[in-house]
MDAnalysis code that builds the backbone (N, CA, C; Angstrom):
import MDAnalysis as mda
import numpy as np

u = mda.Universe.empty(510, n_residues=170, atom_resindex=np.repeat(np.arange(170), 3), trajectory=True)
u.add_TopologyAttr("name", ["N", "CA", "C"] * 170)
u.add_TopologyAttr("resid", np.arange(1, 171))
u.add_TopologyAttr("resname", ["MET", "PHE", "ASP", "ILE", "LYS", "SER", "VAL", "ASN", "SER", "LYS", "LEU", "VAL", "ALA", "ALA", "LEU", "PRO", "THR", "MET", "LEU", "ARG", "THR", "VAL", "THR", "ARG", "CYS", "ALA", "PRO", "LYS", "ALA", "ALA", "GLN", "ALA", "GLY", "VAL", "LEU", "GLN", "LEU", "ALA", "LEU", "ASN", "GLN", "PHE", "PHE", "ARG", "PRO", "GLU", "LEU", "GLN", "ALA", "GLY", "GLU", "LEU", "ASP", "PHE", "LEU", "SER", "GLY", "LYS", "THR", "LEU", "VAL", "VAL", "GLN", "VAL", "ALA", "ASP", "ILE", "GLY", "LEU", "GLN", "PHE", "ALA", "ILE", "SER", "LEU", "ASN", "GLY", "SER", "ARG", "LEU", "ALA", "VAL", "GLN", "LEU", "ALA", "SER", "VAL", "GLN", "GLN", "ASP", "LEU", "LEU", "LEU", "LYS", "ALA", "GLU", "LEU", "THR", "ASP", "PHE", "VAL", "ALA", "MET", "ILE", "SER", "ASN", "THR", "ALA", "ASP", "PRO", "ASP", "THR", "LEU", "PHE", "PHE", "ARG", "ARG", "ARG", "LEU", "GLN", "MET", "LEU", "GLY", "ASP", "THR", "GLU", "LEU", "GLY", "LEU", "TYR", "CYS", "LYS", "ASN", "LEU", "LEU", "ASP", "SER", "ILE", "GLY", "PRO", "GLU", "ARG", "LEU", "PRO", "LYS", "LEU", "CYS", "GLN", "LEU", "GLY", "LEU", "SER", "TRP", "LEU", "ALA", "GLN", "GLN", "GLN", "GLN", "LEU", "ALA", "SER", "ASP", "ASN", "ALA", "SER", "ALA", "VAL", "ALA", "ASN"])
u.atoms.positions = np.array([
    [25.211, 0.029, 31.900],
    [25.012, -1.727, 31.628],
    [24.566, -1.386, 30.322],
    [24.968, -2.601, 29.576],
    [25.019, -2.554, 27.891],
    [23.977, -3.638, 28.060],
    [22.690, -3.127, 27.216],
    [21.418, -4.038, 26.881],
    [21.581, -4.165, 25.326],
    [22.032, -5.903, 24.687],
    [22.499, -6.037, 23.717],
    [21.069, -6.201, 22.864],
    [19.832, -6.291, 22.976],
    [18.774, -6.448, 22.883],
    [18.426, -5.034, 22.808],
    [18.460, -3.768, 23.329],
    [18.401, -2.741, 22.746],
    [19.266, -2.370, 21.378],
    [20.396, -2.593, 21.596],
    [21.351, -2.925, 20.441],
    [20.867, -3.248, 19.144],
    [20.607, -4.577, 19.402],
    [20.190, -5.152, 18.696],
    [18.951, -4.497, 17.581],
    [18.007, -4.231, 18.425],
    [16.822, -3.645, 18.003],
    [16.983, -2.049, 17.333],
    [17.912, -1.613, 17.596],
    [18.544, -0.213, 17.046],
    [19.108, -0.584, 15.583],
    [19.926, -1.520, 15.787],
    [20.909, -1.951, 14.572],
    [19.757, -2.274, 13.524],
    [19.193, -3.282, 13.533],
    [17.851, -3.486, 12.542],
    [17.065, -2.393, 12.020],
    [16.576, -1.339, 13.283],
    [15.860, -0.625, 12.859],
    [16.596, 0.614, 11.851],
    [18.022, 0.163, 12.266],
    [18.795, 1.228, 11.161],
    [18.868, 0.594, 9.875],
    [18.979, -0.494, 9.590],
    [19.678, -1.284, 8.437],
    [19.209, -0.819, 7.203],
    [17.946, -0.576, 7.010],
    [17.356, 0.175, 5.916],
    [17.895, 1.313, 5.190],
    [17.688, 2.265, 6.324],
    [18.483, 3.534, 6.159],
    [19.850, 3.364, 5.575],
    [20.445, 2.620, 6.243],
    [22.089, 2.188, 6.064],
    [22.072, 1.658, 4.611],
    [21.214, 0.780, 3.904],
    [21.378, -0.223, 2.883],
    [21.151, 1.148, 2.202],
    [19.943, 2.192, 2.143],
    [19.684, 3.084, 1.211],
    [20.641, 4.065, 0.983],
    [21.645, 4.092, 1.748],
    [22.622, 5.008, 1.584],
    [23.527, 4.138, 0.529],
    [23.709, 3.149, 0.888],
    [24.752, 2.202, 0.005],
    [24.023, 2.640, -1.351],
    [23.051, 1.731, -1.462],
    [22.363, 1.804, -3.221],
    [22.526, 3.098, -3.712],
    [22.103, 4.620, -2.845],
    [21.918, 5.560, -3.478],
    [23.554, 6.041, -3.888],
    [24.700, 5.896, -3.227],
    [26.429, 5.998, -3.220],
    [27.409, 5.261, -3.892],
    [26.790, 4.023, -3.634],
    [27.862, 2.982, -4.552],
    [27.423, 3.131, -6.108],
    [28.555, 3.198, -7.153],
    [28.822, 2.700, -8.002],
    [27.773, 1.981, -9.231],
    [26.344, 2.420, -9.928],
    [25.676, 1.250, -9.723],
    [26.150, 0.432, -11.351],
    [27.555, 0.445, -11.340],
    [28.321, -0.450, -12.527],
    [28.166, -1.693, -11.333],
    [29.072, -1.012, -9.953],
    [29.973, -2.132, -9.118],
    [28.405, -3.001, -8.600],
    [27.322, -1.920, -8.291],
    [26.034, -2.649, -7.665],
    [25.721, -3.920, -8.684],
    [25.444, -3.465, -9.828],
    [25.021, -4.465, -10.728],
    [26.034, -5.626, -11.222],
    [27.379, -5.428, -10.686],
    [28.025, -6.371, -11.027],
    [28.313, -7.353, -9.891],
    [28.188, -6.817, -8.508],
    [27.751, -7.627, -7.389],
    [26.938, -8.962, -7.495],
    [25.645, -7.666, -7.650],
    [25.135, -8.608, -7.904],
    [24.699, -9.973, -8.982],
    [25.095, -9.639, -10.076],
    [25.100, -10.624, -11.202],
    [26.185, -11.649, -10.877],
    [27.473, -11.327, -10.274],
    [28.591, -12.278, -9.793],
    [27.733, -13.340, -8.786],
    [27.205, -12.827, -7.952],
    [26.643, -13.672, -6.581],
    [25.359, -14.301, -7.303],
    [24.486, -14.340, -8.033],
    [23.306, -14.299, -8.370],
    [24.182, -16.068, -9.416],
    [24.726, -15.681, -10.306],
    [25.503, -16.320, -10.848],
    [26.352, -17.668, -10.309],
    [26.677, -17.212, -9.109],
    [27.574, -18.770, -8.253],
    [26.195, -19.206, -7.843],
    [25.189, -18.517, -7.085],
    [24.095, -19.020, -6.546],
    [23.208, -19.752, -6.921],
    [23.045, -19.659, -8.585],
    [22.312, -20.549, -9.291],
    [23.119, -21.067, -10.287],
    [24.528, -21.797, -10.005],
    [25.530, -21.949, -10.734],
    [24.666, -23.608, -10.963],
    [24.254, -24.280, -10.212],
    [23.773, -25.649, -10.553],
    [22.240, -25.727, -11.160],
    [21.318, -24.916, -11.132],
    [20.394, -24.756, -12.103],
    [20.864, -24.094, -13.911],
    [21.783, -23.408, -13.289],
    [22.081, -22.632, -14.966],
    [22.544, -23.777, -15.756],
    [23.612, -24.496, -14.976],
    [24.031, -25.609, -15.535],
    [23.195, -26.574, -16.600],
    [22.251, -27.316, -15.785],
    [21.134, -28.144, -16.015],
    [19.708, -27.265, -16.873],
    [20.058, -25.865, -17.029],
    [19.022, -25.365, -17.828],
    [17.764, -25.259, -17.140],
    [17.892, -25.259, -16.106],
    [16.289, -25.270, -14.951],
    [16.091, -23.245, -15.149],
    [16.574, -22.910, -15.422],
    [16.608, -21.600, -15.538],
    [16.399, -21.089, -17.070],
    [15.766, -22.144, -18.028],
    [15.851, -21.521, -19.164],
    [13.811, -20.711, -19.250],
    [13.373, -21.017, -17.828],
    [12.126, -20.198, -18.215],
    [12.080, -18.674, -18.283],
    [13.516, -18.252, -18.156],
    [14.026, -17.100, -18.075],
    [14.029, -15.875, -19.506],
    [14.596, -17.513, -20.245],
    [14.991, -17.213, -21.871],
    [13.779, -15.891, -22.466],
    [14.386, -14.647, -22.870],
    [13.599, -13.911, -23.418],
    [12.497, -13.095, -22.589],
    [12.967, -13.128, -21.280],
    [12.015, -12.639, -20.143],
    [12.652, -11.598, -19.426],
    [12.311, -11.355, -18.588],
    [12.959, -9.887, -17.951],
    [12.228, -9.757, -16.124],
    [13.065, -10.478, -15.290],
    [12.460, -10.168, -13.891],
    [13.098, -9.036, -13.141],
    [12.526, -8.534, -12.461],
    [12.643, -7.045, -12.114],
    [12.321, -7.472, -10.326],
    [13.414, -6.931, -9.705],
    [13.165, -7.474, -7.849],
    [13.395, -6.020, -7.501],
    [12.488, -5.615, -6.558],
    [12.396, -3.993, -6.271],
    [12.625, -4.253, -4.589],
    [13.222, -3.988, -4.069],
    [13.352, -3.792, -2.247],
    [13.215, -2.251, -1.888],
    [11.924, -2.237, -1.889],
    [11.337, -0.800, -1.934],
    [11.586, 0.052, -0.655],
    [12.124, -0.649, 0.518],
    [12.653, 0.353, 1.184],
    [14.022, 0.636, 1.158],
    [14.878, 0.211, 0.897],
    [16.108, 0.433, 0.674],
    [16.395, 1.430, -0.553],
    [15.499, 1.480, -1.473],
    [15.618, 1.807, -2.747],
    [16.808, 1.067, -4.079],
    [16.334, -0.212, -3.702],
    [17.070, -1.042, -4.769],
    [16.238, -1.619, -5.811],
    [16.426, -1.746, -7.171],
    [15.605, -2.381, -8.258],
    [16.674, -2.682, -8.849],
    [16.850, -3.604, -9.060],
    [17.211, -4.782, -10.467],
    [16.516, -5.611, -11.837],
    [17.299, -5.478, -12.535],
    [16.139, -6.488, -13.601],
    [17.591, -7.642, -14.068],
    [16.652, -8.876, -14.231],
    [17.562, -10.124, -14.419],
    [17.000, -10.567, -15.524],
    [17.626, -11.217, -16.403],
    [17.407, -11.972, -17.927],
    [18.548, -12.817, -17.902],
    [18.155, -14.099, -18.215],
    [18.941, -14.954, -19.093],
    [20.269, -14.361, -19.957],
    [21.228, -14.710, -20.229],
    [21.883, -14.137, -21.687],
    [22.822, -15.444, -21.555],
    [22.346, -16.479, -22.638],
    [23.515, -17.621, -22.484],
    [22.587, -18.485, -21.392],
    [24.300, -18.805, -21.016],
    [23.706, -20.159, -20.057],
    [24.242, -19.106, -18.534],
    [24.273, -17.689, -18.515],
    [24.388, -16.941, -17.930],
    [23.440, -15.969, -17.255],
    [23.028, -15.732, -15.992],
    [22.113, -14.435, -15.901],
    [22.992, -13.240, -15.798],
    [22.268, -12.179, -16.793],
    [22.269, -11.024, -16.366],
    [21.733, -9.808, -15.827],
    [22.312, -8.908, -14.960],
    [21.794, -7.995, -14.085],
    [21.895, -6.295, -14.600],
    [20.734, -5.985, -14.768],
    [20.738, -4.392, -14.882],
    [20.150, -3.533, -13.913],
    [20.489, -2.791, -13.765],
    [19.957, -1.477, -12.695],
    [18.767, -0.877, -13.333],
    [18.917, -0.684, -14.736],
    [18.144, 0.208, -15.110],
    [17.367, -0.964, -16.497],
    [16.081, -0.958, -16.241],
    [15.332, -2.029, -17.699],
    [14.417, -1.437, -18.006],
    [14.141, -1.535, -19.133],
    [12.537, -0.402, -19.460],
    [12.066, -2.091, -19.775],
    [12.268, -3.002, -20.071],
    [11.344, -4.494, -20.113],
    [11.302, -4.770, -18.664],
    [10.172, -5.154, -18.799],
    [9.892, -5.979, -17.326],
    [8.465, -6.708, -17.715],
    [9.090, -7.901, -17.406],
    [7.875, -9.552, -17.699],
    [7.201, -9.162, -16.503],
    [8.237, -9.267, -15.074],
    [7.748, -9.522, -13.765],
    [8.071, -8.859, -12.937],
    [7.324, -8.106, -12.239],
    [8.135, -7.147, -10.710],
    [7.515, -8.038, -9.735],
    [8.559, -8.114, -8.806],
    [8.928, -8.664, -7.446],
    [8.811, -7.276, -6.868],
    [8.040, -6.986, -5.639],
    [8.453, -5.805, -4.836],
    [7.833, -6.551, -3.699],
    [8.950, -6.039, -2.772],
    [8.791, -6.320, -1.181],
    [9.565, -5.334, -0.322],
    [9.074, -5.175, 0.645],
    [10.611, -4.805, 1.469],
    [11.688, -5.776, 1.978],
    [13.163, -4.828, 2.653],
    [13.550, -5.860, 2.775],
    [13.684, -6.759, 3.764],
    [12.806, -6.712, 5.326],
    [12.241, -7.495, 6.204],
    [11.532, -8.949, 5.614],
    [11.057, -8.353, 4.478],
    [9.833, -9.627, 3.725],
    [10.946, -10.727, 2.779],
    [11.929, -9.524, 2.085],
    [12.783, -10.610, 1.093],
    [13.900, -11.534, 2.554],
    [14.261, -10.815, 3.092],
    [14.816, -11.582, 4.219],
    [14.016, -13.204, 4.978],
    [12.978, -12.402, 5.050],
    [12.045, -13.332, 5.816],
    [11.670, -14.594, 4.628],
    [11.457, -14.409, 3.396],
    [11.605, -15.130, 2.117],
    [13.233, -16.231, 2.039],
    [14.096, -15.668, 2.194],
    [15.337, -15.925, 2.034],
    [15.540, -17.265, 3.462],
    [15.357, -16.216, 4.252],
    [15.616, -17.371, 5.100],
    [14.630, -18.346, 5.504],
    [13.642, -18.637, 4.911],
    [12.488, -19.865, 5.346],
    [11.858, -19.250, 6.763],
    [11.770, -18.424, 6.608],
    [11.146, -17.928, 8.210],
    [9.490, -17.459, 7.697],
    [9.267, -17.146, 6.252],
    [7.989, -16.525, 5.907],
    [7.724, -17.426, 4.543],
    [6.440, -17.573, 4.369],
    [6.418, -18.259, 3.008],
    [6.001, -16.819, 2.296],
    [6.634, -16.793, 1.088],
    [6.200, -16.093, 0.359],
    [4.229, -16.063, -0.471],
    [3.425, -16.782, -0.349],
    [2.321, -16.978, -0.536],
    [1.439, -16.391, 0.584],
    [1.970, -16.633, 2.022],
    [1.657, -15.693, 3.027],
    [1.731, -14.353, 2.843],
    [2.664, -13.502, 2.672],
    [3.421, -12.443, 2.340],
    [2.271, -12.128, 1.306],
    [2.104, -12.737, -0.117],
    [1.607, -12.025, -0.831],
    [0.269, -11.940, -0.504],
    [-0.261, -12.659, 0.133],
    [-1.793, -12.639, 0.439],
    [-1.936, -11.618, 1.552],
    [-0.969, -11.122, 2.267],
    [-0.833, -9.930, 3.184],
    [-0.622, -8.855, 2.542],
    [-0.364, -9.197, 1.233],
    [0.072, -7.710, 0.632],
    [1.266, -6.793, 1.087],
    [2.273, -7.966, 1.086],
    [3.392, -7.385, 1.623],
    [4.498, -7.905, 0.488],
    [4.107, -8.523, -0.288],
    [4.861, -8.944, -1.663],
    [4.120, -9.254, -2.695],
    [4.579, -7.929, -3.386],
    [3.806, -8.083, -4.764],
    [4.472, -8.475, -6.100],
    [3.971, -9.343, -6.900],
    [3.823, -9.802, -7.974],
    [3.048, -9.175, -9.299],
    [3.723, -8.637, -9.982],
    [3.268, -7.625, -11.202],
    [3.778, -7.939, -12.311],
    [2.749, -8.562, -13.467],
    [3.201, -9.052, -14.692],
    [2.839, -10.488, -14.801],
    [3.697, -11.179, -15.124],
    [3.701, -12.766, -15.647],
    [3.262, -13.701, -14.497],
    [2.392, -13.766, -14.488],
    [2.175, -14.525, -12.668],
    [2.499, -15.924, -13.264],
    [2.950, -16.699, -14.492],
    [3.457, -17.814, -14.469],
    [5.289, -17.950, -14.416],
    [5.993, -16.696, -14.876],
    [7.040, -16.585, -14.567],
    [7.344, -16.594, -13.131],
    [6.443, -16.032, -12.306],
    [6.776, -16.133, -10.837],
    [6.756, -16.857, -10.549],
    [5.578, -17.618, -10.727],
    [5.222, -19.218, -9.903],
    [6.177, -20.126, -10.503],
    [7.335, -19.920, -11.535],
    [8.387, -20.576, -11.876],
    [9.566, -20.267, -10.550],
    [9.801, -18.629, -10.805],
    [10.577, -18.840, -10.050],
    [10.133, -19.034, -8.308],
    [9.314, -18.882, -7.916],
    [8.544, -19.054, -6.524],
    [8.976, -20.506, -6.439],
    [9.052, -21.255, -6.970],
    [8.680, -23.351, -7.373],
    [10.717, -23.426, -7.299],
    [11.453, -22.331, -7.993],
    [12.900, -22.596, -7.926],
    [13.662, -22.795, -6.451],
    [13.158, -21.307, -6.106],
    [13.403, -20.918, -4.935],
    [13.238, -22.113, -3.869],
    [12.329, -22.099, -3.755],
    [11.250, -22.981, -3.049],
    [12.425, -24.676, -2.901],
    [12.857, -24.880, -3.872],
    [13.200, -26.288, -4.155],
    [14.850, -26.134, -3.818],
    [15.123, -24.860, -3.527],
    [16.608, -24.619, -2.951],
    [17.131, -24.623, -1.855],
    [16.030, -23.533, -1.031],
    [16.422, -23.938, 0.248],
    [17.359, -22.691, 0.763],
    [17.423, -21.884, 1.592],
    [18.773, -21.057, 2.120],
    [20.180, -21.870, 2.403],
    [19.934, -23.238, 2.414],
    [20.933, -24.288, 3.049],
    [22.679, -24.008, 1.706],
    [22.307, -23.714, 0.325],
    [23.164, -23.357, -0.063],
    [23.731, -21.911, -0.407],
    [23.496, -21.065, 0.637],
    [24.226, -19.994, 0.358],
    [25.766, -20.410, 1.967],
    [26.376, -19.503, 1.734],
    [27.533, -19.510, 2.400],
    [27.330, -19.063, 4.084],
    [27.963, -20.336, 4.957],
    [27.534, -20.607, 6.126],
    [26.986, -19.286, 6.965],
    [28.079, -17.998, 6.414],
    [28.420, -16.394, 7.162],
    [26.999, -16.106, 6.693],
    [26.420, -16.176, 5.698],
    [25.353, -15.454, 5.181],
    [24.105, -16.529, 6.061],
    [23.852, -17.476, 6.081],
    [22.901, -18.293, 6.511],
    [22.600, -18.046, 7.993],
    [23.814, -17.616, 8.636],
    [23.828, -17.144, 10.035],
    [23.546, -15.582, 9.975],
    [23.764, -14.860, 9.319],
    [23.587, -13.686, 9.269],
    [21.936, -13.388, 9.224],
    [21.641, -13.857, 7.909],
    [20.030, -13.619, 7.922],
    [19.039, -14.430, 8.738],
    [19.589, -15.231, 9.484],
    [18.900, -16.442, 10.238],
    [18.619, -15.607, 11.723],
    [20.038, -14.669, 11.949],
    [20.122, -13.575, 12.882],
    [18.792, -12.781, 12.704],
    [19.225, -12.073, 11.767],
    [18.390, -10.860, 11.183],
    [16.963, -11.101, 10.792],
    [16.327, -11.985, 10.751],
    [15.140, -12.701, 10.301],
    [14.441, -13.264, 11.826],
    [15.238, -13.338, 13.306],
    [14.723, -13.564, 14.274],
    [14.562, -12.219, 15.091],
    [15.603, -11.450, 14.886],
    [15.983, -9.863, 15.549],
    [14.538, -9.098, 14.937],
    [14.300, -9.342, 13.315],
    [12.770, -9.012, 13.062],
    [11.549, -9.179, 13.167],
    [11.536, -10.338, 13.552],
    [10.787, -11.305, 14.066],
    [10.380, -10.759, 15.676],
    [11.658, -10.760, 16.439],
    [11.249, -9.876, 17.800],
    [10.968, -8.741, 17.515],
    [11.275, -7.512, 17.112],
    [10.454, -6.753, 16.542],
    [9.015, -6.174, 16.361],
    [8.991, -7.466, 15.473],
    [7.335, -7.129, 15.237],
    [6.669, -8.011, 16.270],
    [7.139, -8.796, 17.168],
    [6.698, -9.088, 18.001],
    [6.276, -7.866, 19.484],
    [7.106, -7.323, 19.856],
    [7.443, -6.204, 20.657],
    [6.121, -4.951, 19.780],
    [6.456, -4.861, 18.823],
    [5.612, -3.684, 18.310],
    [3.935, -4.424, 18.453],
    [3.502, -5.369, 17.917],
    [2.365, -6.239, 18.029],
    [1.888, -5.943, 19.619],
    [2.834, -6.394, 20.556],
    [2.221, -6.418, 21.637],
    [2.033, -5.073, 22.468],
    [3.219, -4.240, 21.970],
    [2.825, -2.285, 22.168],
    [1.224, -1.975, 21.810],
    [0.796, -2.510, 20.789],
    [-0.271, -1.817, 20.116],
    [-1.571, -2.806, 20.996],
    [-0.616, -3.935, 21.536],
    [-2.742, -4.599, 22.340],
    [-2.605, -3.797, 23.546],
])
């Protein structure tokens, strides 16, 4: 008998390992290019309105710890630039994939994750607050519908897995 819950659970559990393999094997230039294209597309209205000027002269590093992905974002004129290897770092945002998915899909508050030590913010905290407030003002609705649905499904599966783990522990 086909158990969809079991398949979903195994898929979600295997996702970080699969993505870690991709980040190790995919050409770094391609990874940086895709991230840069996606971020410039996503933040196009804010870039045009100058709402990302707070990044001028700053470097934000995002680290998705469990998949081995780390990239730096900086403002280059009116576009975002992405580098996979950055020496300068004004702010480091570090969390696991499940926590970034929860934040992007609005199923977890960044402040809650920060106080539970699941989201680390090291460096320029003022820059971190600017980033958080900007992302809070946008929300996941701007993502393409397919991405919204995928993130929502993934967040639900992660929550189910977390609930099941808590039930087993008790």
